[in-house]
N, C-alpha and C positions, 0 to 999 in steps of 0.2 A: 523571440530573436531576429536580429537585422540583419538583411544578408544585401551583398554588391550585387547589382547587376547589370553588365554591358547594355549601353544604348548608342545608338549611333550617333554623331554629331549633330545629323540634321534633327533626327527626334530631340534631341537634348537642347535646341535652340528653338523650336516650339514647344516646350514644354517652358523652359524659363521666360519666353515671351509673354503664356498664358501665365504664369503663377505671377509674372508682373503684374499683368493686368485687373486678374484677380484679388492679388496679396496676398497669394497664398505663399507656402517655401514652396521647392523642388520636389520634395516628396509627399507635400500635401497634392499638389498637383497633379500626379501620374498615380498618388491612390485616388481621388476624385476623378480622374478617366478609368479609374481601372473597372472603381464601383458602378460610373457609368456602361463600358462598356459590357459588364457581367450583368448588367440590370436589362439590358438590350438582349444579349445571347437567353436570358429566360423569359423575354416577355414572350406573347403567343405572335410576334411577328416577326420573329427571326427566325431562321431553324440554320444552324451552322453549316449542317450534312450536307445540305440542298444548298448550299453556295459550292460547298468541298465539288457536288456535284456537278455542279456545273463549270468550276475552276479543269474540272477531270473532263468537259465537253459533254457529259452524261445527261445533262437538261442547260434547256436554254434557257438565255436570262432573262426573257421575256415571264418564264413562271415565278419569277424572283418579285418577293416585295421590295418595297423602294429603300426600306433598312438594307434589307439582304442587297441589293444593285449595290449599293454607297459601300459595302465593305467588299461584295467583289470585288469593284472598278478598282478599290485600293489594295487589296491581293492582286490582282492583275495587271496593275500598271506593275508593282514590285516587281514580281516574278518576270515578269519582259525586261525588265529592266537589266536582270542578270543572266547572261551568255550561259546556253548552256552547253554540253560536252562536245555534239558539234560544231557549235561555231568558235570554240576554244581550238579546237583542232584545225578549222580553217584556216583563222588566222595565224598559228603558231606553223604553218604551212605558212602564209602569204609572208611572214615575217625571217621565215628559214631563205625563202626565194628572196628576200628585198624590193618584194612589193606594197604596196601601199598598203598600211592597214587599219585607216579612218580618213577623217577630214578635221579639219585644225576647224577656229573658229570661224577663220574667213571664209571658209568652203575649202579650203588648198587639200590637195591630197597629202596624206602625212603616211611618208616610206618610214621600214623599219628601218633602224640602226647598222648594217650588220660587219660584223667583225673579220677579221679575214686571218687564218691561222696559216703559219708561215710551217 
């Protein structure tokens, strides 16, 4: 039974590009990558629990195999791209105060729009 899955635009762009290069359908490319990922996880060179431990800071990355390091780096990069609760609260407070909340593409300070209620 077919099921729908939501994937980000960035992921779908990669899938479409690779599918075209490999003469596969989009579904075929996703299935291909799924099978490769599953095979890697089941290989003797890959232990997902070790990657999880490294992401939690319980295992140094020097103890990971090259394959595990690749997956760890992708997971770490994805996690670092998402703000945590403290960061969300920090920037919410800055917006509330009308202070700078980031930089634009040119490196200029961006300030939050303040709405005045009378």
